[in-house]
C-alpha positions in Angstrom: -44.9 40.3 63.9 -47.9 38.4 63.7 -46.2 35.5 62.1 -43.7 35.3 64.7 -46.2 35.6 67.5 -48.0 32.7 65.6 -44.7 30.5 65.4 -44.0 31.0 69.1 -47.6 30.0 70.2 -47.3 27.0 68.0 -44.3 25.9 69.6 -45.7 26.5 73.0 -48.9 24.8 72.3 -47.5 21.6 70.7 -48.9 18.3 71.0 -46.6 17.6 73.9 -48.3 20.1 76.1 -51.7 18.6 75.4 -50.4 15.3 76.2 -48.7 16.6 79.5 -52.0 18.2 80.6 -53.9 15.0 80.1 -51.3 12.6 81.4 -50.8 14.8 84.6 -54.8 14.7 85.3 -54.8 11.0 84.8 -51.9 10.3 87.2 -53.1 12.7 89.8 -56.8 11.2 89.4 -55.3 7.8 89.8 -52.9 8.3 93.1 -55.6 10.1 94.7 -58.0 7.4 93.7 -60.3 10.1 91.8 -60.5 12.6 94.7 -62.7 14.8 92.3 -65.5 12.1 92.6 -65.3 10.7 96.0 -65.0 14.1 97.7 -67.5 16.0 95.6 -70.1 16.5 98.1 -67.3 17.3 101.1 -65.8 20.2 98.7 -69.3 21.9 98.8 -69.3 21.6 102.4 -66.0 22.9 103.0 -66.7 25.9 100.6 -68.7 27.7 103.1 -66.7 26.8 106.2 -63.8 28.9 107.6 -63.6 32.6 108.4 -61.1 35.4 107.4 -58.3 36.5 109.6 -55.9 39.3 109.8 -53.4 37.5 107.5 -56.0 35.5 105.2 -59.2 35.7 103.5 -62.1 32.9 104.0 -62.3 29.6 102.0 -65.0 31.4 100.1 -63.0 34.2 99.5 -60.2 32.3 98.1 -62.7 30.2 95.9 -64.2 33.6 94.5 -60.7 35.0 93.8 -59.7 31.7 92.0 -63.0 31.4 90.2 -62.9 35.1 89.1 -59.6 34.1 87.3 -61.2 31.1 85.9 -64.4 32.6 84.6 -63.4 34.8 82.0 -63.9 35.6 78.3 -62.7 32.0 77.8 -66.2 30.8 78.9 -68.0 32.9 76.3 -65.8 33.9 73.5 -63.3 30.6 74.1 -66.0 28.1 74.0 -67.4 29.6 70.9 -63.9 29.7 69.4 -63.6 25.9 70.2 -66.7 25.0 68.3 -65.7 27.1 65.3 -62.2 25.6 65.0 -62.9 22.1 66.2 -66.5 21.6 65.9 -69.1 20.4 68.6 -66.6 17.7 69.6 -64.4 20.2 71.2 -66.9 20.5 74.0 -66.2 16.8 75.1 -62.5 17.4 75.4 -63.2 20.5 77.4 -65.3 18.2 79.7 -62.5 15.6 80.0 -59.9 18.1 80.8 -61.9 19.7 83.2 -62.6 16.3 85.0 -58.9 15.3 84.8 -57.8 18.8 85.6 -59.8 19.0 88.6 -57.4 16.3 90.4 -54.3 18.6 88.9 -55.9 21.6 90.8 -56.2 19.8 93.8 -52.8 19.0 94.1 -51.4 22.5 92.9 -53.7 24.3 95.5 -52.7 21.9 98.5 -49.1 22.8 97.4 -49.9 26.3 97.4 -51.3 26.1 101.1 -48.4 24.0 102.4 -45.7 26.1 101.2 -47.2 29.6 101.7 -45.5 32.3 103.7 -46.5 35.7 105.2 -45.2 38.8 103.3 -46.4 42.5 104.5 -48.7 40.8 107.1 -50.7 38.6 104.4 -50.5 35.0 103.4 -48.7 34.6 99.9 -48.3 31.5 98.1 -48.1 29.8 94.7 -45.9 27.9 92.3 -42.9 30.0 93.0 -43.1 29.4 96.7 -43.6 25.6 96.3 -40.8 25.3 93.7 -38.3 27.1 95.9 -39.3 25.6 99.2 -40.3 22.1 98.2 -38.0 21.4 95.2 -35.2 23.7 96.3 -34.5 25.1 92.9 -34.3 29.0 93.2 -33.8 29.7 89.6 -36.9 27.7 88.4 -38.9 29.5 90.9 -37.8 32.9 89.8 -38.5 31.9 86.3 -42.1 31.2 87.0 -42.4 34.2 88.8 -41.1 36.4 86.0 -43.0 34.4 83.2 -46.2 34.6 85.5 -45.9 38.5 85.9 -45.5 38.9 82.3 -48.2 36.7 81.6 -50.9 38.2 84.1 -49.7 41.7 83.9 -49.0 42.2 80.3 -50.2 39.2 77.9 -53.3 37.9 79.6 -55.3 41.2 80.4 -55.7 42.4 76.9 -57.6 39.1 76.0 -60.2 40.1 78.6 -60.4 43.8 77.9 -60.4 43.4 74.3 -63.5 41.1 74.6 -65.2 43.5 76.9 -64.7 46.3 74.6 -65.8 44.5 71.4 -68.9 43.2 73.1 -69.9 46.7 74.2 -69.2 48.1 70.8 -71.5 45.6 69.1 -74.2 45.6 71.7 -74.3 49.5 72.6 -72.3 51.2 70.1 -69.8 52.2 72.8 -66.2 53.1 71.3 -63.8 50.8 72.5 -61.7 53.4 73.6 -64.5 54.8 76.3 -64.9 51.3 77.3 -60.9 50.9 77.9 -61.0 54.1 80.0 -64.1 52.6 82.1 -62.4 49.5 82.8 -59.1 51.1 83.8 -60.8 53.6 86.2 -63.1 50.6 88.0 -60.1 48.4 88.2 -57.8 51.2 89.7 -60.4 51.6 92.3 -60.0 47.9 93.4 -56.6 47.1 93.0 -55.4 50.0 94.9 -57.3 48.7 97.8 -55.1 45.7 98.2 -56.0 42.0 98.2 -58.8 42.3 101.0 -61.0 44.6 98.7 -60.3 42.1 95.6 -61.8 39.2 97.9 -64.5 41.4 99.1 -65.6 42.4 95.5 -65.2 38.7 94.2 -67.2 37.1 96.6 -70.2 39.5 95.7 -69.9 39.6 92.1 -68.8 36.0 91.0 -71.9 34.1 92.6 -74.4 36.8 91.0 -72.8 36.7 87.7 -72.3 33.0 87.3 -75.9 32.2 88.6 -77.6 34.7 86.0 -75.8 33.3 83.2 -76.4 29.8 84.0 -80.2 30.6 84.7 -80.6 32.1 81.1 -79.0 29.0 79.5 -81.4 26.8 81.5 -84.2 28.8 80.1 -82.8 28.4 76.4 -82.4 24.7 76.8 -85.9 24.1 78.6 -87.4 25.9 75.3 -85.2 23.8 73.1 -85.6 20.8 75.1 -86.5 18.5 72.2 -83.0 19.5 70.6 -81.0 18.5 73.8 -80.6 14.5 73.1 -79.6 15.1 69.5 -77.0 17.9 70.9 -75.4 15.7 73.1 -75.1 12.7 70.6 -73.7 15.5 68.0 -71.0 16.3 70.9 -70.0 12.8 71.8 -69.9 11.6 68.0 -68.0 14.5 66.9 -65.6 14.1 69.7 -64.4 10.5 68.5 -64.8 11.5 64.6 -68.0 9.4 64.3 -70.0 12.2 63.0 -69.3 12.3 59.2 -69.5 16.2 58.7 -67.1 16.8 61.4 -64.6 13.7 60.6 -62.1 16.1 59.1 -61.6 18.2 62.3 -61.4 15.1 64.7 -58.0 16.3 65.7 -58.7 19.9 65.9 -61.4 18.8 68.4 -59.1 17.4 70.6 -56.5 20.2 70.4 -58.8 23.1 70.6 -61.1 21.4 73.3 -57.8 21.0 75.5 -56.4 24.4 74.7 -59.6 26.4 75.3 -60.4 24.2 78.6 -57.1 25.0 80.1 -57.4 28.6 79.0 -60.7 28.7 80.9 -60.3 26.4 84.0 -56.8 27.1 84.4 -56.3 23.7 85.9 -52.7 23.0 86.2 -51.8 26.5 84.9 -50.7 27.6 88.4 -52.8 30.5 89.0 -55.2 29.3 91.4 -52.7 28.2 93.9 -52.1 32.0 94.6 -55.5 32.3 96.0 -55.5 29.1 97.5 -52.6 30.0 99.7 -54.3 33.5 100.7 -57.1 31.4 102.7 -57.0 30.8 106.3 -57.6 27.0 106.9 -56.2 24.7 109.5 -55.3 22.0 106.7 -54.0 22.7 103.3 -56.2 19.8 101.9 -59.3 21.8 102.5 -58.4 24.5 100.2 -57.1 22.0 97.7 -60.6 20.3 97.6 -62.4 23.9 97.3 -60.3 24.7 94.5 -60.9 21.4 92.5 -64.6 22.1 92.9 -64.0 25.6 91.1 -62.8 23.6 88.2 -66.3 22.1 88.0 -67.8 25.3 88.4 -66.0 27.0 85.3 -66.1 24.2 82.9 -68.9 21.8 83.8 -71.4 24.6 84.7 -70.6 27.7 82.9 -68.7 26.8 79.8 -71.3 24.0 79.2 -74.1 26.8 79.6 -72.5 28.6 76.7 -72.2 25.6 74.6 -75.5 24.4 75.1 -77.1 27.7 74.2 -75.0 27.8 71.0 -75.6 24.1 70.0 -79.1 23.7 71.1 -80.2 27.0 68.9 -77.6 25.8 66.1 -76.2 29.4 66.1 -72.4 28.6 65.0 -70.4 28.2 62.2 -67.4 25.5 61.8 -64.4 26.4 59.6 -62.9 24.0 57.3 -59.2 23.9 57.8 -59.0 23.2 53.9 -60.7 26.5 53.1 -64.3 27.6 53.5 -66.9 26.4 56.1 -68.2 22.9 57.3 -71.2 24.4 58.7 -72.1 28.0 58.0 -75.5 28.7 59.9 -74.8 32.4 60.7 -73.1 33.8 57.6 -70.8 36.9 58.5 -70.5 36.1 62.2 -67.2 37.0 63.9 -65.6 33.7 65.7 -66.2 34.4 69.6 -69.1 36.1 71.6 -71.1 36.8 68.4 -72.2 33.1 68.6 -73.5 33.3 71.9 -75.4 36.4 71.3 -77.0 35.0 68.2 -78.0 32.0 70.3 -79.6 34.5 73.0 -81.2 36.5 70.5 -83.0 33.4 69.2 -85.1 33.5 72.0 -84.8 37.1 73.6 -84.6 39.2 70.3 -83.8 42.6 72.4 -81.7 40.8 74.9 -78.8 38.7 73.4 -76.2 41.3 72.4 -76.6 43.2 75.6 -76.9 40.2 78.1 -73.8 38.7 76.4 -72.0 42.2 76.6 -72.7 42.6 80.3 -71.9 38.8 81.2 -68.6 39.4 79.4 -68.1 42.7 81.5 -68.6 40.8 84.7 -66.7 37.8 83.8 -63.6 39.4 82.1 -63.3 42.3 84.7 -63.2 39.7 87.6 -60.6 37.8 85.6 -58.4 40.9 85.3 -58.6 41.4 89.1 -57.4 38.0 89.6 -54.6 38.5 87.2 -53.3 41.5 89.3 -53.4 39.6 92.5 -51.5 36.7 91.0 -48.9 39.3 89.4 -48.6 41.1 92.6 -48.2 37.9 94.6 -45.2 36.8 92.2 -43.7 40.3 92.5 -43.8 40.1 96.4 -41.9 36.9 96.1 -39.3 38.6 93.9 -39.2 41.7 96.2 -39.9 40.0 99.6 -38.5 43.4 101.2 -39.1 47.0 99.9 -41.8 45.7 97.4 -44.2 48.6 97.8 -42.7 50.6 95.1 -42.5 47.9 92.5 -46.1 47.1 93.3 -47.2 50.7 92.4 -45.5 50.2 89.2 -47.3 46.8 88.5 -50.6 48.5 89.1 -49.9 51.2 86.5 -48.6 48.6 84.0 -51.6 46.3 84.2 -54.0 49.4 83.8 -51.7 50.2 80.6 -51.9 46.6 79.4 -55.9 46.5 80.0 -56.2 50.0 78.1 -54.0 48.7 75.2 -55.6 45.3 75.0 -59.2 47.1 74.6 -58.1 48.8 71.4 -55.7 46.4 69.8 -56.9 43.5 67.4 -58.7 40.5 68.8 -56.5 38.0 67.1 -53.4 39.4 68.3 -55.1 39.6 71.9 -55.9 35.9 72.0 -52.4 34.6 70.7 -50.6 36.4 73.0 -53.1 35.3 75.8 -52.4 31.8 74.6 -48.7 32.1 74.9 -48.8 33.3 78.2 -51.1 30.6 79.7 -48.9 27.8 77.8 -45.6 29.0 79.2 -47.3 28.9 83.0 -48.6 25.6 82.2 -45.4 24.2 81.0 -43.6 25.3 84.0 -46.1 24.5 86.7 -47.2 20.9 85.3 -43.4 19.8 85.6 -43.1 21.3 89.1 -46.3 19.6 90.5 -45.3 16.3 89.1 -41.9 16.5 90.6 -43.4 17.8 93.7 -46.4 15.5 94.1 -45.1 13.5 97.3 -45.9 16.3 99.8 -49.5 16.9 98.5 -50.3 13.3 98.6 -48.8 12.9 102.0 -51.1 15.7 103.0 -54.1 14.2 101.4 -53.6 10.8 103.2 -53.1 12.4 106.3 -56.5 14.2 106.0 -58.1 11.1 105.0 -56.9 9.2 107.9 -57.9 11.9 110.3 -61.5 11.9 108.9 -61.7 8.2 108.9 -60.6 8.3 112.7 -63.6 10.7 113.3 -61.6 13.8 113.6 -64.1 16.6 112.5 -61.5 19.3 111.9 -58.3 17.6 110.6 -55.1 19.8 111.6 -52.1 19.8 109.6 -48.6 18.8 111.0 -45.7 19.2 108.7 -43.2 17.8 111.1 -45.0 14.5 111.6 -45.6 14.1 107.9 -41.8 14.8 107.4 -42.5 17.8 105.0 -39.7 20.0 105.0 -39.4 23.9 104.6 -43.2 24.3 105.5 -42.0 27.2 108.0 -45.4 28.9 108.5 -47.0 25.5 109.6 -44.1 24.5 111.5 -44.1 27.8 113.2 -47.8 27.3 114.0 -47.1 23.9 115.4 -44.4 25.4 117.8 -47.0 28.0 119.1 -49.5 25.4 119.7 
């Protein structure tokens, strides 16, 4: 079974997907004239504007839900795995895919807003909605919804709960079964309260967890300030095969950097548009810009924090694909969160394991919350009427998946998670490339209104000849 899972993973994560991710990011960066650079300050301004309504959450709550999905075990264990398999150069490729992916995230989130709908009194949207309404391909939309429910309710939660359970066992000697039960109980209290409760929890927990983690990394970097120039040099040289020691893993640096980058920041994967669609805004581009910024927070801030802690302290191993190790600084250490624990322990001997375990708890738990929200949104798409019964079934399914994931092997959990991410990325990237015109029209309209001095641009789907944006059309009629 493990061999079959591995073969499926290799097929999904072939070089073709890596090329597609990079090509999409490059294309969207060019057609938006690098929106991720030009609008960086405006992204931050928009983050704290806008209020929740009876149907939607605020921009910051939508950002927090999306960030809770982006920031997870991939930011700690995933970064360490990329270094172990691809060397320090993998970090550069994570940065690159985040920079390019920010443009892809902008497009997909804008589309999520354009084609959102109201189900059960709440805004719902995402790739299934824009595939059906924008492309007019119902079977494709259903395929994405089914694949996403399978991924976010069954394949992906296990990665997060497994990392939490293992880190708690290593740090506090808590049996994985007890940790699994604890996660199930806490998650149940939140998801049974609906989307509004998820948004409220996320907007409190996410800024706290990310801020504390980045603060500790800055302290460690400050203590190792003399190592920082050499660390950056090592990353850049290794990324292009110029560092002799890591020349043999040049290709792996690219593939693992891109794979872990996509897994972590989820740009182009199709998860963030679900949260983006839930926001109450008067122009889709606003939430597109907010979600583009969330990619930066995930990779350039949190992932970089992990990488800097590990590399500046030298607490990592790099596996030789031909057998053995290229670098073995911490003999016997398991690939993943242990690298980060060793790094923190270097300067905080009594804090390392516990700090990383608690960080993983916050990061991974909020990610599971986001997974549930995404799965519920796609289930609502499939069962627009009479969805309450199946949503209850979904809640119990994800709770069971979380518990099972906490007690199964880490390798199987990661492989299944990679398959889930890869399938969603394939389906969504093709969709947003085919559906690029409405998003670009909306962006140019937003730019033109701002240049004309309009402080609060308003979206008019009919004026832009964007069809099937029914919610926005109804809003225009009311006004």
